Phi, psi and omega in degrees: 000109186233107175271120181263135171258123183237122181266141170261113187271060177213106187300335179285345178265293181190137174259358180272142177289151172268115179267121183275120179295144175273350182272122182287313179210143173261099185300318182299315179292321179297317179296322177298322180298330183251026177054041176059035179252098185298327179294318178293320177299317178301317180297313183288330176290324175298316177298322178298314178303315179298316181296319181293321178298317177296315180296324180298317178296313178301313183298317177301316179295316180296323177298316180295332182266358188054039181267086184292327179295316178297318176303312183299317181291319178295317179297320179298317181298313179296320180299320180295314180293318180291330176295314180300320184268006175064033176270083195295317183294315179293325175301313182293320177294322177295319177298315179300316178294320179299312181294318179296318180294321179298318178298322178295321177298314180295319181293321181288336179269350178232074183297000000 
């Protein structure tokens, strides 16, 4: 169990570290989000897997293109879905990517 503290070194973004949760999903909270319907949770988690696979392809392409804006938007989308489904570790990693990408957008627009 390794919690990484990762700083975004750009005061206009955030000077606080992003703490990555060691918990992959909080099942109790996720069930609450879907009104204790395990079939619905299974359905939305399947949708999440599909969304993450799509985002992974997009993110790889955006990385190759140095497209920080695209990275930021893909990470934001994944962060939103993972927040709703209480997938804490992926939410935190998405937040870290979103903030880092945002810092790249700011740096590239202010040479």
